[in-house]
C-alpha positions as CSV (number, residue, x, y, z in Angstrom):
1,X,153.0,95.9,182.2
2,X,153.3,93.0,184.7
3,X,155.8,92.4,187.5
4,X,159.0,94.1,188.0
5,X,161.2,93.0,185.0
6,X,164.7,93.6,186.3
7,X,166.7,90.5,186.4
8,X,169.2,88.9,188.8
9,X,171.4,86.5,187.2
10,X,170.7,82.9,188.2
11,X,172.7,80.7,185.8
12,X,173.1,77.1,184.8
13,X,176.1,76.9,182.8
14,X,176.6,74.0,180.5
15,X,180.3,73.9,179.8
16,X,183.6,72.4,180.8
17,X,183.7,72.7,184.5
18,X,185.7,71.1,187.5
19,X,182.4,69.9,189.3
20,X,179.5,67.8,188.1
21,X,176.9,69.0,190.9
22,X,176.2,72.8,191.5
23,X,173.6,74.7,193.6
24,X,171.5,77.6,192.7
25,X,170.4,80.0,195.6
26,X,168.8,83.3,195.3
27,X,166.5,85.8,197.3
28,X,163.7,83.4,198.6
29,X,164.2,81.0,195.9
30,X,164.3,77.3,195.9
31,X,167.6,75.5,195.9
32,X,168.2,73.7,192.8
33,X,170.3,70.6,192.5
34,X,171.3,68.6,189.5
35,X,172.6,64.9,189.3
36,X,175.9,64.3,187.3
37,X,174.8,64.1,183.6
38,X,174.1,60.7,182.1
39,X,175.5,60.2,178.5
40,X,173.8,58.5,175.7
41,X,175.8,57.9,172.4
42,X,174.3,59.1,169.4
43,X,176.0,60.0,165.9
44,X,179.1,61.9,165.0
45,X,179.1,65.7,165.8
46,X,175.6,66.1,167.4
47,X,174.4,69.7,166.8
48,X,170.9,70.0,168.3
49,X,168.3,68.0,170.5
50,X,164.5,68.4,170.7
51,X,162.2,66.9,173.3
52,X,158.6,65.4,173.0
53,X,156.6,62.3,173.6
54,X,157.4,60.3,170.5
55,X,155.6,57.0,171.0
56,X,152.5,58.3,173.1
57,X,153.6,56.7,176.6
58,X,153.4,59.9,178.3
59,X,157.2,60.2,178.8
60,X,159.4,62.7,177.1
61,X,161.7,61.3,174.5
62,X,164.7,62.9,172.5
63,X,165.6,63.5,168.8
64,X,169.2,64.6,168.1
65,X,170.7,65.7,164.7
66,X,174.1,64.4,163.8
67,X,175.9,66.7,161.4
68,X,178.4,64.6,159.4
69,X,176.5,61.3,159.2
70,X,173.4,63.4,158.2
71,X,171.3,61.6,160.6
72,X,168.8,62.0,163.4
73,X,169.0,59.8,166.3
74,X,165.7,58.9,168.3
75,X,166.3,57.8,172.0
76,X,162.9,56.6,173.6
77,X,162.5,57.3,177.3
78,X,162.5,54.0,179.3
79,X,159.8,55.3,181.6
80,X,162.1,56.4,184.4
81,X,164.0,59.4,182.9
82,X,166.7,57.3,181.2
83,X,166.9,56.6,177.6
84,X,167.3,53.3,175.6
85,X,169.8,53.0,172.6
86,X,169.5,55.5,169.7
87,X,167.8,54.6,166.5
88,X,169.2,56.3,163.5
89,X,167.3,57.8,160.5
90,X,169.1,59.3,157.5
91,X,168.0,62.9,156.7
92,X,169.7,65.6,154.5
93,X,173.5,66.6,154.7
94,X,174.9,68.3,157.6
95,X,171.7,68.8,159.6
96,X,172.1,71.6,162.3
97,X,168.6,72.0,163.8
98,X,165.7,69.8,164.8
99,X,162.1,70.4,165.8
100,X,159.5,68.0,167.1
101,X,156.0,69.0,166.0
102,X,152.8,67.3,164.8
103,X,152.8,67.7,161.1
104,X,150.1,65.2,159.7
105,X,146.6,64.7,161.2
106,X,147.4,62.0,163.8
107,X,148.3,62.8,167.2
108,X,151.8,61.6,167.1
109,X,154.7,64.2,167.0
110,X,156.9,64.2,164.0
111,X,160.5,65.3,163.4
112,X,161.7,68.3,161.2
113,X,165.2,68.9,160.5
114,X,167.3,71.8,158.6
115,X,170.1,70.3,156.5
116,X,172.7,72.9,155.8
117,X,174.9,71.0,153.2
118,X,172.0,69.7,151.0
119,X,169.8,72.9,151.3
120,X,166.7,71.1,152.4
121,X,164.3,70.6,155.1
122,X,163.5,66.9,156.1
123,X,160.1,65.9,157.7
124,X,160.0,62.4,159.1
125,X,156.5,61.3,160.0
126,X,155.8,59.2,162.9
127,X,154.6,55.6,162.7
128,X,152.7,56.0,165.9
129,X,155.0,54.1,167.9
130,X,158.2,56.4,167.9
131,X,159.6,54.8,164.8
132,X,159.7,57.0,161.5
133,X,159.4,56.4,157.9
134,X,161.5,57.7,154.9
135,X,162.1,61.5,155.3
136,X,160.4,63.8,152.6
137,X,163.0,66.5,151.6
138,X,162.1,69.9,150.5
139,X,164.4,72.4,148.9
140,X,165.0,75.7,150.6
141,X,167.8,78.3,150.3
142,X,171.5,78.1,150.7
143,X,172.7,76.8,154.0
144,X,169.8,76.4,156.2
145,X,170.3,76.8,159.9
146,X,167.4,77.8,162.4
147,X,164.0,76.2,162.0
148,X,160.6,76.6,163.5
149,X,157.5,74.4,163.2
150,X,154.4,76.5,163.9
151,X,150.8,77.2,162.7
152,X,151.6,80.3,160.7
153,X,148.6,80.8,158.8
154,X,145.9,79.7,161.3
155,X,144.6,76.6,159.5
156,X,145.4,74.2,162.4
157,X,148.3,72.6,160.8
158,X,152.1,73.3,161.7
159,X,154.0,75.0,158.8
160,X,157.9,75.5,158.8
161,X,160.1,78.4,158.6
162,X,163.7,78.0,158.2
163,X,166.6,80.6,157.9
164,X,168.9,80.3,154.9
165,X,172.3,81.6,156.3
166,X,174.0,82.1,153.0
167,X,171.0,83.3,151.0
168,X,170.4,85.9,153.7
169,X,166.8,85.2,154.1
170,X,164.3,82.9,155.5
171,X,161.8,80.6,153.7
172,X,158.2,79.6,154.7
173,X,156.8,76.2,153.8
174,X,153.0,75.7,154.3
175,X,151.5,72.5,155.4
176,X,148.9,71.0,153.2
177,X,147.2,69.6,156.4
178,X,148.5,66.1,155.6
179,X,152.2,66.6,156.5
180,X,153.5,67.7,153.0
181,X,155.1,71.2,152.4
182,X,155.2,73.5,149.8
183,X,157.1,77.0,149.7
184,X,154.8,80.1,150.2
185,X,157.4,83.0,150.5
186,X,160.8,84.0,151.1
187,X,161.8,87.0,153.1
188,X,165.0,89.0,153.2
189,X,167.0,89.2,156.5
190,X,170.3,90.3,154.8
191,X,172.7,93.0,154.1
192,X,176.4,93.6,153.3
193,X,178.4,91.2,155.5
194,X,175.3,90.2,157.4
195,X,174.4,86.5,158.0
196,X,171.1,85.5,159.6
197,X,171.3,82.4,161.7
198,X,168.3,81.5,164.0
199,X,164.7,82.5,164.4
200,X,161.7,82.2,166.8
201,X,158.0,82.6,166.7
202,X,155.6,84.3,169.0
203,X,152.5,86.4,169.1
204,X,154.1,89.8,169.6
205,X,151.1,92.0,168.6
206,X,147.4,91.9,169.4
207,X,146.3,89.4,166.9
208,X,146.4,85.6,167.1
209,X,149.1,85.0,164.3
210,X,152.7,84.1,165.2
211,X,155.1,86.7,164.1
212,X,158.9,85.9,163.5
213,X,162.2,87.3,165.0
214,X,165.5,86.6,163.3
215,X,169.0,86.8,164.8
216,X,171.6,88.1,162.2
217,X,175.2,88.9,162.6
218,X,177.5,91.3,160.8
219,X,181.3,90.1,160.2
220,X,184.2,91.5,158.2
221,X,188.0,91.4,158.9
222,X,187.7,94.3,161.5
223,X,184.3,94.3,163.1
224,X,181.3,92.1,164.3
225,X,177.9,93.1,165.2
226,X,174.7,91.5,166.2
227,X,170.9,92.2,165.4
228,X,167.4,90.9,165.5
229,X,164.9,91.8,163.0
230,X,161.1,91.4,163.4
231,X,158.6,90.3,160.8
232,X,154.9,90.7,161.4
233,X,152.5,88.0,160.3
234,X,150.0,89.4,157.7
235,X,147.2,86.9,159.0
236,X,147.8,84.6,156.0
237,X,151.1,83.2,156.8
238,X,153.0,85.8,154.9
239,X,155.4,88.2,156.6
240,X,155.8,92.2,156.6
241,X,159.4,93.2,157.2
242,X,159.6,95.1,160.5
243,X,162.4,97.0,162.4
244,X,166.0,95.9,163.0
245,X,167.4,96.3,166.4
246,X,171.3,96.6,167.3
247,X,172.0,94.6,170.2
248,X,175.8,94.4,169.8
249,X,177.2,97.7,171.3
250,X,180.6,98.0,169.6
251,X,180.8,94.2,168.8
252,X,179.0,91.0,169.1
253,X,177.7,87.7,167.9
254,X,174.2,86.6,169.0
255,X,172.9,82.9,168.7
256,X,169.5,81.9,170.0
257,X,166.4,84.2,170.2
258,X,163.7,83.1,172.6
259,X,160.1,84.3,172.3
260,X,158.4,83.8,175.7
261,X,156.3,85.7,178.3
262,X,159.3,86.3,180.7
263,X,157.6,89.1,182.8
264,X,154.3,87.3,183.2
265,X,152.1,90.2,181.9
266,X,150.5,88.0,179.1
267,X,152.5,89.3,176.2
268,X,155.4,87.7,174.4
269,X,158.9,89.1,174.9
270,X,162.3,88.2,173.4
271,X,165.6,87.2,174.8
272,X,168.8,86.7,172.8
273,X,172.0,84.6,174.1
274,X,175.2,85.4,172.9
275,X,178.4,87.6,172.8
276,X,177.0,91.1,172.9
277,X,178.0,94.4,174.0
278,X,181.7,93.3,174.3
279,X,180.8,90.6,176.7
280,X,178.7,87.4,177.1
281,X,175.4,88.4,178.0
282,X,171.5,87.7,177.8
283,X,169.7,90.5,175.9
284,X,166.2,91.0,177.1
285,X,163.5,92.9,175.2
286,X,160.2,93.3,177.0
287,X,156.9,93.7,174.9
288,X,155.2,96.8,175.4
289,X,151.9,95.1,174.9
290,X,151.5,96.2,171.2
291,X,154.3,94.4,169.5
292,X,157.0,97.0,170.2
293,X,159.7,96.3,172.5
294,X,161.7,98.1,175.3
295,X,165.2,97.8,175.8
296,X,167.3,95.7,175.5
297,X,168.5,95.2,179.1
298,X,171.6,93.1,179.3
299,X,172.6,90.6,181.8
300,X,176.0,89.1,182.3
301,X,176.7,85.4,182.0
302,X,180.3,84.6,181.7
303,X,182.1,82.1,179.3
304,X,181.0,82.2,175.6
305,X,177.4,82.4,174.4
306,X,175.7,79.4,173.1
307,X,172.2,78.0,172.3
308,X,169.4,78.4,174.9
309,X,166.1,76.8,176.1
310,X,163.6,77.8,178.9
311,X,162.2,76.2,182.0
312,X,161.0,77.0,185.5
313,X,164.0,75.5,187.4
314,X,163.3,77.1,190.7
315,X,159.5,76.5,190.8
316,X,158.6,80.3,191.1
317,X,156.2,80.4,188.2
318,X,159.0,82.4,186.1
319,X,160.6,81.1,183.0
320,X,164.3,80.7,183.4
321,X,166.8,80.3,180.6
322,X,169.4,77.6,180.1
323,X,172.1,78.6,177.7
324,X,175.0,76.0,176.6
325,X,178.4,77.3,177.5
326,X,176.8,80.2,179.4
327,X,174.0,80.2,181.8
328,X,170.5,80.0,183.3
329,X,168.7,83.1,184.1
330,X,165.6,83.6,186.3
331,X,163.1,86.2,185.9
332,X,164.9,88.4,188.5
333,X,168.5,86.8,187.5
334,X,171.2,86.1,190.3
335,X,174.3,83.8,190.7
336,X,175.7,81.2,188.3
337,X,175.7,77.4,188.5
338,X,177.9,75.2,186.3
339,X,177.3,71.7,185.0
340,X,180.0,69.7,183.4
341,X,178.7,68.1,180.2
342,X,181.8,67.9,178.1
343,X,183.5,69.4,174.9
344,X,181.5,71.8,172.8
345,X,178.0,71.7,174.0
346,X,175.4,72.7,171.4
347,X,171.8,72.8,171.2
348,X,169.6,71.7,174.4
349,X,166.1,71.0,175.4
350,X,164.6,71.6,178.8
351,X,161.9,69.1,180.1
352,X,160.7,66.9,183.0
353,X,162.2,63.6,181.7
354,X,161.8,61.7,184.9
355,X,158.2,63.0,185.6
356,X,158.9,63.9,189.1
357,X,157.7,67.5,188.8
358,X,161.0,69.3,188.3
359,X,163.1,70.3,185.3
360,X,166.0,68.6,183.7
361,X,168.2,69.4,180.8
362,X,169.5,67.6,177.6
363,X,172.4,68.9,175.9
364,X,173.9,67.8,172.5
365,X,177.5,67.5,173.2
366,X,179.5,67.7,169.9
367,X,182.7,66.7,171.3
368,X,181.4,63.6,173.0
369,X,179.3,62.4,170.3
370,X,176.5,62.0,172.8
371,X,173.6,63.7,174.4
372,X,174.0,64.5,178.0
373,X,171.0,64.6,180.4
374,X,171.4,66.4,183.6
375,X,168.3,65.7,185.9
376,X,167.2,67.9,188.7
377,X,166.7,66.0,192.0
378,X,164.3,68.7,193.5
379,X,161.1,67.7,195.1
380,X,159.0,70.9,194.2
381,X,156.4,72.2,197.0
382,X,153.0,70.6,196.5
383,X,154.0,67.8,194.1
384,X,154.5,64.4,195.7
385,X,157.1,61.9,194.5
386,X,154.6,60.6,191.6
387,X,154.4,63.9,190.3
388,X,150.8,64.7,191.5
389,X,149.5,68.0,193.1
390,X,147.8,66.8,196.3
391,X,146.2,70.0,197.8
392,X,142.5,69.3,198.5
393,X,140.4,66.7,200.4
394,X,137.6,66.5,197.7
395,X,139.9,66.3,194.6
396,X,143.3,65.3,193.7
397,X,144.6,67.0,190.4
398,X,147.4,64.9,188.9
399,X,150.4,66.5,187.0
400,X,149.4,66.6,183.3
401,X,151.3,64.3,181.0
402,X,153.2,64.8,179.0
403,X,154.7,68.0,180.7
404,X,156.2,69.8,178.7
405,X,154.0,69.3,175.8
406,X,153.6,70.4,172.3
407,X,150.5,69.1,170.5
408,X,148.3,68.5,173.5
409,X,148.3,67.1,177.2
410,X,146.2,64.9,179.2
411,X,144.8,66.2,182.4
412,X,143.7,63.7,185.1
413,X,141.9,64.2,188.5
414,X,140.4,62.0,191.1
415,X,137.1,62.8,192.8
416,X,136.4,61.5,196.5
417,X,132.5,61.8,195.7
418,X,130.3,62.6,193.0
419,X,130.8,66.2,192.3
420,X,130.3,69.2,189.9
421,X,133.7,70.0,188.3
422,X,135.1,73.2,186.6
423,X,138.5,72.7,185.0
424,X,140.1,75.9,183.5
425,X,143.4,76.9,182.2
426,X,144.9,80.3,183.1
427,X,148.2,81.9,182.0
428,X,150.8,83.4,184.5
429,X,149.1,86.8,184.8
430,X,145.8,85.0,186.0
431,X,143.9,85.5,182.8
432,X,141.4,82.8,181.8
433,X,142.7,80.9,178.7
434,X,140.4,78.0,178.3
435,X,137.5,76.3,180.1
436,X,137.8,72.6,179.7
437,X,134.8,71.5,182.1
438,X,132.3,74.1,183.1
439,X,130.5,72.9,186.2
440,X,129.9,69.5,184.9
441,X,128.9,66.4,186.9
442,X,131.2,63.7,187.5
443,X,131.3,60.5,189.5
444,X,133.7,59.5,192.1
445,X,136.9,58.1,190.8
446,X,139.5,58.9,188.2
447,X,138.7,61.3,185.2
448,X,140.9,62.6,182.3
449,X,140.3,65.3,179.8
450,X,142.5,66.7,177.1
451,X,144.0,70.3,176.4
452,X,145.1,70.9,172.9
453,X,147.2,74.1,173.6
454,X,144.4,76.3,172.2
455,X,142.3,79.2,173.8
456,X,138.6,79.4,174.0
457,X,138.5,81.1,170.4
458,X,140.4,77.9,169.1
459,X,143.6,79.9,168.5
460,X,147.0,78.2,169.5
461,X,148.5,79.9,172.6
462,X,152.1,80.9,172.8
463,X,154.7,78.7,174.5
464,X,155.1,79.2,178.1
465,X,153.8,78.4,181.7
466,X,150.2,77.8,182.3
467,X,148.0,76.7,185.2
468,X,145.2,74.1,185.4
469,X,142.8,74.7,188.2
470,X,140.0,72.4,189.3
471,X,137.2,73.7,191.4
472,X,134.7,71.8,193.3
473,X,132.5,74.4,195.3
474,X,135.0,76.1,197.7
475,X,137.7,73.5,197.0
476,X,140.3,74.5,194.5
477,X,143.5,72.8,193.5
478,X,146.0,73.6,190.6
479,X,149.0,72.4,188.7
480,X,151.6,73.9,186.5
481,X,151.5,73.1,182.5
482,X,154.4,73.9,180.4
483,X,153.8,74.5,176.8
484,X,156.7,74.3,174.2
485,X,155.9,74.5,170.4
């Protein structure tokens, strides 16, 4: 296993609070300050938000699903971390979740939504400029909630899996490589009084295929309980039912599952937010390295459990967790921070919207019919005001753009003289993921290369924090990359 995996609570709480600006402190940790949120009007009852570069300008944009109009609002970044007016696109009825992922062969990210009242998944293909065509709607089970877009069968195209709450299962839709989907299987996650809700994908075992974890809750008149259930990928995009783990104690209602490498040992762990063990906590399951999990360990948050996303808010190379209505946890979690965003914060996205090298948060606020964007105003060590890491005299390695990224990211560097350059990507445990340039001759000036989020074997790597290192003889510089699928 990797580093000490005990957590000290360090929480950003997205809820009704008396102040708009708060401070995180911790043992040797950077102070993290957030500006008061900016609000952008979207449709009625926004439920979820996703972040990605939709128009190819290197800046992170937003997509928000609005439940009752049955629309998705697209807000393009103005190039400074603020957003222009929302453009609205009709999807299915009562959409609850949204993902940004590349679904067709071009490089522009598309939008996928789950529509709980029309029992469909909508795919909106990008026109290449951040506008979208008429959605294609695909039937799934009853009352779809959580959704993921991942390459589940290893063919290089992103597929879709969606939880059908009232059907008690999840459906897998396989991409034909051109952005069209077809059902390939349905997998039970039910039981008496049990309703599945949200899911996440990660490579929990030792193969390269993403597995799935589903959160499900038990409800009757007298008792509640919460569970996670694991499903192992069979290597073809089908799934073998795995164990169910109780995380409720004597009562509980879990919400978002997160599949990330939280302890930095190179394998994918699971965290679940919600009301568990009679309190509002984060449940952490650390991977033993073989797809089995230790724990859970529980960390108190306060207030009611909500949706979650991850980011390195204190620049210590550990992934933290932001939870709407609840908190942000660091990899050794400490004290809480509150950010006022309004009534009923729902889904959220964590990204560097203003490209200043630190992490910001966007929250779909149901009671405000808006998305709230709270920008961090930190200046991370080693990153200048233009977001460029400037450590060496022979080379300047710029911050990748976009960052975070999904389909791929551009890496630029400046050479002060003609040099032989090695450019490599590493994970947080120091293991080599991909060599992009191998002692290659480059002239003086600016150069750019591209990383598609795959390792040296051509397999998609898991979401998480990575490092790009440029080496010129004895001179080495590095910058941090954040991959979100």
